[in-house]
N, C-alpha and C positions, 0 to 999 in steps of 0.2 A: 923766602928761604923755607925749604921743606925739611921735615925730620922723618927718619925711618923708624918704624916701631919694631923692636926686637921680638923674638919668640917668647910666648908666655912661659912662666916658670912652672914646670910640671909637678913640683913637690907638694904644693898645697892640695892639689887633687889627689895625689897618691896618699898623703897622710889622712885625708878625709875618708877615702875609700877603705884604707886599712883599718881605720877606727870603726867603720860600720860592719866589717866582715864578721860573720858568725860561724863559719865552717872553713875547713881546709879548702874546699871548692871555691868559697868566696875569696880566700887569700890568693889562690892560684889564678882566679879570674883577674884580680888586680895586677898580678905579676905579668899576665899575658896581655895587658892593656897597652896600647901604643904610647900612653903617657910614660910608662916605665921605660920603654926604649928611648923616648925623648930624653930621659934622665941619663942615658948612656949605659943602662943596665940590662942584663939578660939573666933571668932567675927562674928556678923551678923548685917547687916545694912538693915533697912526697912523704907518705907515711914513713915513720922511723923504723928501721930494721938494723939489728946489730951488724957491724962491719960495713955498713953502707957509707960511701964517700960523701963528704959534705959536712955542714955545720948542724949538729943536733940542736933542736929547739923544743921547748924553751930551755934556756941555759940553766934555770933553777928547777929542780925536781926531775920527774921522769920525763924523758924526751918523748915527743909524740910525732915529730916530723924532722926531716932532713932538708936543709936549704943548700942548693947549689947556685952560686951567683958569680957573674963576671962583670967587670966594669971598673971605673976609677975607684981607687981605694977609699976615699972619704964617702963616696956614694954607696959603696958596698957596705961600709960600716954603718951608715945611717939606715939603709934598708934592713940590714940584719937586726939592728936595734929595734926598729919599728915592728918587724915581724915577731921578734921575741916578745915584745909587749902585747901584741895582738894575740899570740898563741897563749901567753900566760892568762890573758883575760878570757879567752874562749874556754880554756881548760878549767879555769876557776868557776865558770858559769855552768859547767856540766853537772848533772845530778850527782848526789852523794853515792848513788849505787855504782858509779864508775870508779869508785875508790879502790875496787879490787884490782889485783894484779893484772896488767895488760888490758883493762877495760877501756881506758881512754884511747889507747892506740888502736884497739879493735874498733871502737866507735868511729874514730876518725878515718880509719881505712875503709870501713863499710860505708860510711857516709860518702866518701869520695867515689867509691865504686858504684853506689846506687844513685848518685846525684842526677844522672842523665836518663834514668829509667822512666818511661812514660806510661807503661801499662803493667798490669799485675803479673802477667806471665813473664815478661822480661825482668821485672823486679824479683820474682821468685828465683829465676835462673841465676841472676847475678848474686843474689844473697847466698844461694847454695854454693856457688863457686868460691866466694870469699870465705864462707864458713868452713868449707872443706880445706881451704888454704890455711886458715887460722887453727882449725882443729882437724888434723889429718885423720883419715879413716872413719869419719862420722858420716851417717846418712841423714840427709836433710829432707824434711817434709813440711808442707803447709796444709793446715786443715781449717775448715769452717764449721762452727758449732750451730746446730739447729735444734734447740731444745735439749733433749737428752741424747741426741744423736750427733755424730760428727761426720762431715763429708771430706774426703781426701781430695785436695785440689792440685797438689804438686808433690812429687817424690823424686829425689835425685837419682841419677842413673846408676849409682853404685849400690842401690838398695837390693835386698835379697829378692829372689823371684816371688816369694810368698807375699812380700809387701807390695811388689809391683803388680800382682795379679788384680784384675778388676774385682771390685766388691759388689755384692748384690745391691742394686739401686744406687751404687756409689756411696753407701752410707756405712759408718762404723756403729757398733752398738754403744750402749751407755758405758763410758769409761770413767772410772774414778779420777784418773790422772787429768783428763780433759776438764772434768768438773772442778777439780782443785785448781788447775791453771786459770780457769775463768775467774775464780774467786780471788786468786793471789795477785797482789799489786805488782809484783816483779817476777823475775824468772824463777821457775820451779825446777829443782835438780833432784833426780831420783837415781840413787846409786844402785839399788837392788831392784832392778826392773823385773816384774813378774807378769808375763803375757796373760796368763790365765786370770790373775787377779784384776788385770786391767781390761779384760774382755776384748783383747785384741790378739787373737791366736796367731796372726801372721807375723807378730813381732817376737816370736819365741826365741829367735837367735840373738836378740839384743840384751845387753847386760846393764847398760846405763842409759838414761834419757834426760834431756833438758827441754823445758817447754816455757814459752812466754805467750800469754794471751793479749791481744790488742783490741780495745773497744773504741772503734772509730765511729763517730756519728753517721747515721744513715748507711751503715756498712755492716755486713755480717761479722760476728765475732770471729777473729782470725787468730790461729795458734801457730806460731813458728816453733818447730821441734827438731831436735837432733838426737840421734841415738848411735850407740857404738857397741860393736860386738866384742871388742878386744879389751876394753877397760873394765875394771871392777868398781871404780869410783872416779868422780871428777876431781881433778887437782884445782888448787886455788887459781892458778893462771888460766886453766881451761874455763873455770867458772867466770873469771874476769873477762876473758875473750868473748864468751857467749853473751854475758851481760851487756858489754859494749856493742856487740854486733846486733843484739836484739833491740837495743834502744835506737840504733841507727835505722834498723829495718822498720821499726814502728813509726819513726818520723817520716821515712820515705813512703811508707804505706799511707799515712795521712795525706801526704802531698799527692800521691798517685790517686787516692780515693777522691780527693777534692777535684783534681783535674778530670777524673772519670765522671764524677757527678756533674761538673759543669758541662762537659761534653754531652753527657746524657740529657741534661736539662735542655741544652740547645737543640739536640736531636729530637727530644720529646716535644718541644714547642713547635719545631718544624713538622714533626709527624702529626701532631694534633691539628695544626693548621691544614696540612695536606689531607688528613682524615676528614676534617670538617668540610673541606672543599669537595672531596670525593663523595662523602655521604650526602652532601647537598644535591648532587647530580645523579646519584644512584637510586634506582627504584627496586632493587633487589635486596631484601632484608638479609639473606644469607651472605651476600657480597659485602654488605655494610658490616655485618658481624665479623666476617673474616678480616676485614681491614682493621677493625677495632682490636681483634686478637693480635694481629701483626704489630700494631703500634705498641701494645703492652709488651710483647716479646722482644721488640727492638729496644725498648726502654729498659727492661730489667732482664737480668740473666736467669737462665734455667727456670723459666716459667712454663706452666701448662695452662692453656686458656681454652674454654669451650663456651659455645652458645647453645642453650637448650630451649626447645619449644615444646609446648604441651601436646600430648598425643593421647587423648582419652584421659585416663586416670594416671598416666605416667608422663615422664619427660624424656625426650629423645634428643641426642646431640646432633644439631644441624651443622655445627662447625667445631672442629677440634684442632688445636695446634700445640705441639710439644709432646713430651713423653707421658704416656699413661700406663699405669699398671694393667696387666692383661685382664684381670677380673673387672676392673672399673671400665675399661674400654668396651668389654662385652656388654656390661650393663647399659652404657650410654648408647650403644648401637641399637639394642633391642628395646630400650625404654626402661627407665628407672623411676621408682616411687620416691619422691623427695619428702623426707620427714625431718624431725629434729627441731629443737627450739630455735636455732639460728635461722633455718630456712623459713619456719613459720613467722618469725619476727620480720624477716625481709619482706615476705609477701604481705603481712598484715600492715606494715608501715609504709610499704612502697618505697623504701629507702635502702641504700647500700648497707650491707651487713658484713662485718669482718669476724671470722671465727679463728681464734688462736688455738694451739694445742689440739689439732684435729684428731678425732677418733671416730670409729663407726657409730658410737653412741651419739655424737654431736651432729652427725649428718644422716644416719640411718642408711648410708650407702656403702656397700662392701667395696673395699679397695681404696676408699678415700683417705684412710689413715696413713697412706704412704706420704701424704703431704704434711708439712709442719703447720701450715696455715692456709685457710681458704678465704676468698672474698666473693661476695655475691651482689650483683646489681640487678634487681628485678625491673623488667621493662613492662610497664602497665598500659592498659588501654581501657579508659572509663572505669577505673577501679579494679580491673581484673588483670592478672599476670598473663602476658602473651609471650614472654621469653625471659631467660635469665642468663646474664653474662657471668660466668664463673672463672675464677683465677686461683690457681694453687701454686705454692712454692714448697720446695724441699730444703731451702737454704736456711730457714729460720722458723721458730715456733710462732712468730707474730709478725705483723706488718709494721714497717716504719711509717712515720707521719708522711714522708714524701711518697711512699708507695700508695698509701691510702688516698692522698691528694690526686695523684695521677690516675688512679683507678676510678675515682669519682668523676674526674674530668672526662675520661674516655667513656665511662658508662653513661654520663649525662649526654654526651654528644651522640652516642648510640641510641639512647632512649629518644632524644629529640628527632633523630633521623627516622627511627621506626615510627614515632608518633606522626611525623610529617607524612611519611609514606602511607600510614594507615588513614590519616585524614584525607590525603589526596585520593586514595582508593575509595574511601567512603563518599567523598564529594563526587567522584566520577560515577560511583554507583548510584548516588542520589540523583545526579544529573540524568543518568540513563533512566532511572525510575521515573523522574519527573517527565521526561520525554514520553515514556510509555504511558504514564498517567494522563499526560495531555492528550495523547492519541486515544487513550481509553475513555477520557471524559467526552471527547468528540464522538467516539463510537457509542458511548452510553447515551449521549444526547440523541444521536441518530436512532439508537436502539429504542429509546423511550418513545420517540416520535413514531417509529415503525410499530412498536408493540402496542402503543395506545390505540392504533386503528384496527387491531386484531382481537378476536375472541377465540379463534380456533387454536387449541393447544399446540398441535404439531406445526402449524404455520408460525406460531410464536417461537417455538424451539428452533426451527430451521433458520429464522432470521437471526437468532442469537448465535447459532453456529457460524453463519456468514460473517457476522461482525467479529467474532473471535478469531477466525482464520485470517481475516484481513490484517490483523495486528501481529501475526506470528509467522515464522518461516513456513516453508511448504509442508502441507500435511492435509489431513481430513478430519471431519468431526462426525460422530455417530451418537445416536441416542437410543437407549434400550429401556424396555419395561419388562418386568417378569410376568410370565404367563404360564401357569402350570410349572413344569420342570425345565422351562426354556427361557432364555432371554430373547425377546422379540425386538427386531429393529423397527423403530417407529419414525426416525428421521435421520437423513444422511446428507452431508454437504461435502463434496470433494471425492476424488477417485481413490479407491483402495488399491489400484495398480496391479491387482492380481485376480484373475477370474475365479480361481479356486477359493480365495479368501472371500470374495464377494458372494459366491454361492453358499459358502458355509454360514456367513452372516445372514443371508436371506433366509436360509432354512431355520435359523434359530440356534443359539449357542447353549450348551448344557449349563443349567443354573448353578450347580455346585462346583463344576470343574472350571468355569470361567472366573477365576479369582480376581482378575483385574476389575471385574464388575462387582463380584460378591463382597470383596473387602470393603469398599466404600459403602455398599448397601447395608452391611451388617454394622460397621463402625459409625456410620453417619458422618464420616470425615473424608476430605479429599485424599486421594491416593496417587502418588507420583512415582514414575520410574524414569530415571535419567537415561538408563540403558535397558531397553525392554528385555525381559527374561521370558523366552518362549514357554518355559515350564510353568509360568504363571497361569496360562490358559490352555496348555496342552493343544495348541492350535498351530500345527506345523507351517501352514502357508503364511502365518503372520510374521514368522522369523525372516521372511524374504522382503517384507515391506516395512514393518514397524520398527522405528528407532527409539522413540521416547513416547511415553503415554502420561496423560493426566485424566483421572476419572473422578467425577464429583457427584455425590448423591443429589437428586433433585426432589424438592418438596412442593406440595401444593396444600395450602391451609394447614401447614405443619405436619402433614402426612407424607411419607416417602412414596413417590410414584415411579421413579426410574433413575437411570444413571446417565449423566452427560459426559461424554468422552471426547477428548481432543488428542489426536495422534500426530506425531512428527515423523517424517520419513527417515530422518537422520537422528542417531543418538546424540543427546545434548543435555546439559544441566539446566533444569528449570530455574530461572532467576526468581528472586523475590517479587519483582515487578510483574513477571509473567504469571506467577501463581496468583498474585493479587488481581490481575486482569481476569483470569479464568474464573476465580471465585466471585469477583465483582459482577461479571456477566451473569453468572449463575444466580446470584442474589437478585439482580435486576429481572432476570427471567422469572424467578419465583414470584416476585412482586407482580409482574405482569400477569402470570397465571392466576394469582390470587385476585387481581383486579378483574380479569376476564371472568373468573368464576363469580365474583361479586356482581359484575354487570349482569351476567346471566341470571343470578339469583335475584338481583334487584328487579330485573324485567319480569321474572316470574312473580315476585312479591307484588310488584306494581299491578300486574294483571289480577292477582288474587285480591289486592286491595280495591281495585276498581269494581270487581265483582261484589266484594263485601260492601262497598259504599252503595252500589246499586241496590243490594238487598236491604241495606240499612235505610235507604231512602224509602223503599217500599214499606219497611216496617214502621218508619216514622209516619208515613201517610196513613197506614192502618191504625197507628196509635192515635193520630189526630182524629181519625174517624171514630175510633173507640171512645176517645174523650168526648167528642161531640155527642155520641150516643149516650154515654153516661150522663152528660150534662142535661140532655133533653129527654131521652127515652126512659132512663131509670128514674129521673127525678119526678116525672109526671105521675107514675103509680104511687110514689111515696107521698106526693102532694095530695093525690086523691084520698089515700088512706087517712092522712092527717086531717084533711078537710071534712070527709064524711064522719070521721070519729068526732070531730067538734060539733057537726050538725046533730049527730046522734045524741051527744051529751046534752045539747040544748033541747032537743025534742023530748028526751026522757025527763028533763027537769031535775028536781031534787032526787038524788039517788041515795040519800042517807039511809033509806029503808032497804035499799038493795046493795049491800056492801060488795057482793060478788061482782055485780054488773059494773059498779064503780071501779073495782080493782082491774077488771078486764079492760075497761076503757083506758085506764091509766097505763096499763102494759102496752096497749096498742099505740097510744100517743108517744110514750117514751121510746118504743122501738122505732117509730117513724122518725123521731128526732135523732136517735142514734144512727139510723140509716142515712139520713141527710148528712150527718157529721162524717160518716165513713166515705160517702161519695165526695164530699169536699176535700177530705184528706187525700183520697186517691187522685183526685184532679190536681191537687197541689203537688203531690209526689211526681206526677207526670210532667207538670210544668217545670219543676226543679231540674229534672233531667234534661229537658229540651231548651230551657231558657238560656239565652246568650249571656256570658259573663261580662260585666262592665267594671273592670278593676280600676281602683283609684285609692288614694290615701284615705283611710278611715280612722278617725279618732275613736278608739275602742272605748275609752272612758266615757266620752259623750254619748256613744251609742248605748252603752249599758244604762246610763242615766235616763235616756228616753224610754228604754224598755221598762225600767222601774216605774216610770210614770204610767205606762200603758197597763201595768199590772196592779194599779191602785185598787180597782174593784175587788180583785182577789185578796188583797191585803187588808181590805177594810174590816175593822173590828178585830184584827188579829195583832198580837204583839210580836211581829217578825222583825228580827235585826238583820239588815243587809249591809255587810261590811265589804266595801270595794276598795282595793289597793290601787295605787297609780297604774294605769294601763297604757300600753304603747300605741303608736299609730301604725297601722298595718295596711298592706296592699290587699284589697278585697272588694267584692261586690257588696255595697252597703246594704241593699235590700235583702240579699240572701244571708249575709252575716247577721242581720237583725233577726231573721227567722231562727237562726241557730241560737242566739242568745235568748230569744223569747222562749223557745222550747226548753232550754236548759234551766232558765230561772223559773219558768212556770212549773216544771217538774219538781224543782227544789222546794218551791212553795207548797206544791200539792203533797209531796211525800213527807214533809215535816209538819203537816197539819196536826198530827197527834201529839206533838211535843208542846210542853207548857211554855217553853222559851225557844221558839224556832230561831236558828242561826244559819245564815247563808253567807258564804265568803266567795269573793271573786278576786283572782290575782293572775299575774303572768310571770313566767320564768323565761329568761333569755338563754337560749341554747345555741350551740354552733350552727349557724345557717337557718335557724327557725325560732319562732316564738311558741311557747306552750301556754295556752290559756286554760285556767282551772276554775271550776264551779263546784264548791263543796257545801253540803248541808248536813244537819244532824238528825235527819229523818230516819225512816224505818230501814233503809238500806236494802240489800238483796243478797241472795246466795251467790258467791263468786263462781260456783260450779256451773251456773247458767249464764255467765257473762257473755258467752259467744252468741247467745240469742238476743242480746239486749238491743242491738241496732238493726235487727231484721224487721221486715214489713209485717205488720199485724202480730208482732210478738209481744206478749205481756208476761211479767214475772209476778204480778199481784192480781188478785181477783177484782173483776170490774165492780163488784158490790162494794169493795173497800176503797178503790181509787178509780175514778172515771178516766176516760181517754179512748183514743182510737187505735193505739199501737203503731202509729205511723210517724209520730213526731221525731223519735230518735233515728229512724231510717232516713228521714229528710235531713237530719243533722249530718249523718255520715256521708250522704251523697253530696251535699253542699261542700263539706270540708274536703272530700276527695277531689271534687272539681277544682278546688283551690290549690291542690297539690299537697294537702296535709293528711293527717291520720287522726282517728278518734280513739279514746280509751276510757275505761271506767273501772274504778276500784271500790270495793265495799265489803262489809261483813253484815250479816243480819242484825238489825237494831243498832247499828253503829254508824249510820249515815252513809253517804256515798260521795265520791269525787268523780266528776266527769271532766275530761281534758280533751283538747284538740290542738293541733299544731297548724301553724301557717308559716310559709317561707318568709325569711327576713330579707329585706332589701337594703337595710342600713348596715355599715361595717361594724364589726365587733369592737 
């Protein structure tokens, strides 16, 4: 057995829907629903008006609506009761401000009329129509406040011609009524309207006004106003009607604003996505900036957007969208100097900067004060600004959080796109430069090989010209040197393509007039012309051939010798890599010229050295012969003199009775002995100069000890104190260094003989790169004025009668130390002792 299910009861749904309704529109929507017709009812609810047919509701208190309903009697009664309860609840929930006469009715009527408005323009038109119905003969306007200024956004068509006339920049002046309405929580009624006091001359025909300001989040402050020319004051019912209508308008404005914001946000997201995609594929910064400006203008109303780029010390607008004051537009076209704390902060931080309450003082830019607020997003490249995205609004004195967020997002995307484009351009440039550098390196390697085999200056220069031209577009290379008052051509590779130009170059160019050569010659720096200026050289044939030039001064051994010039047939910009190539070839050429000069000089020096060595060999051989002669020929007479003096002394026998004869014989004997000593010293000096050095580690302390032992005969019977400090091991010829220490210690013993307590000290000082060995005595010393003679051959600073010696010992010391790479030095004062020092190179690390 089957059972059929009957239709569902519509009343539970109707009751629930009526309970949830909050406005007349909501109630009417319930009445229009199919479930109401399923209950057998047809009903319409409209705002109450006197004399209107139907049931006034609510039944208690002031009616706000009229119900017209057809259908079964019980159903009609039930629906009427439910609507009465719903309207009572809705009216009871309205703000207390609607307690004025007619406020609730006006509120409900305006709410119903504005319920389907979806955008601000339609909302304003509908509000004006219903307000003019509620308040006959009034003019309706809607304004937006921007700081101390107001912008007219809507005026009803019954306004006076003065009110309807366009305002300068669409702005009102600072009106006390607008300021008061902004601060007032409810409607503001002005019965004695004074246009002059309110700074709105166009409203002079109006007698009364009513204003209500609405503060909607993320929306300009909006003021709904009505004015009337025929009334002297507002009645209670008129005040109530405006109060209710204004409240309904405010609620509708919030709804429309939210819907607009949602739509804008969706559009913004789509626009940002689209902008990112376009920016990712665009390689033109101006195009990317234009897209960014368009996204901002599509997102926010009445914006002006510009993208500025540096141009010397000023900034020029590369992109502008939106209305600009004429003065500011002129500045941006010709270039403007950006100053002000806001701009400086944006550049210094490299971050977006928002400037509220704009004035010329905050920007330093004439005409910028037409905007209520500005926003700046600097586009940076390696810490330097390369562009600025600027956005201005006249709608408000400051930016909302949403506007700031969108501007940051667009600015960030723009900066990333510009950065990507800059990096790609830089990478492309670097790649091109690397390719040029690779070719340049190959060319330099070839150039080095070629130049290494040449010594002729002009052959070297021609090879450098050939290498340079092989890496550049078509052109020629010339090299000039100054000669008198002319520039003389010394080397050329490539055709000048003009017989007249070739003839002029061959004759020589005027030194002072050919500035393409004179400038680098005088400045010492390369000189480039991307587009050759014929006036530079006053050379008319050059204008037919020369497109671009590069002239570089050429040096040899640091001295300017000429100018190396590279010429391109076509005008073109010299790239960084090409400049590096030309200057690199020039440097390599200069090195080759220096090397060639060095080779020539080395060859000449080698020849001179060979001649000097030959002469030195001859001199050494002569010195050997002289030494042999001294050793044999000079000694023989001295031996004869000494021998015969001794025979004569023995022959004469006792000479005590002949004192003069004995003295003469003694002088002859002593002189022969002194002569032998001088011959020995001279031979020793000769051997020291010629003797080969045998360097090895020498324990200087042990060497001084052995010298001390050899001096024992000289020390015998004398109370001499020899104080030797620890001495280092040095690299030296042991035999020659022994001669040095023997001479110095022997002199110290000799010249301190007159002291009752002779003291001799030996020590060494460690200096950077060398040892300094010192021998000090407390003897008679010497006059420092004659210290320069001390180490000369046969130089004596004391009388032979006082201190014996040959005058060769210290000369030997100097020659030995100099052959070791050291120096000798002596310090003294008369009767204050003396210190003799010599240095030897150190081989141990410090």
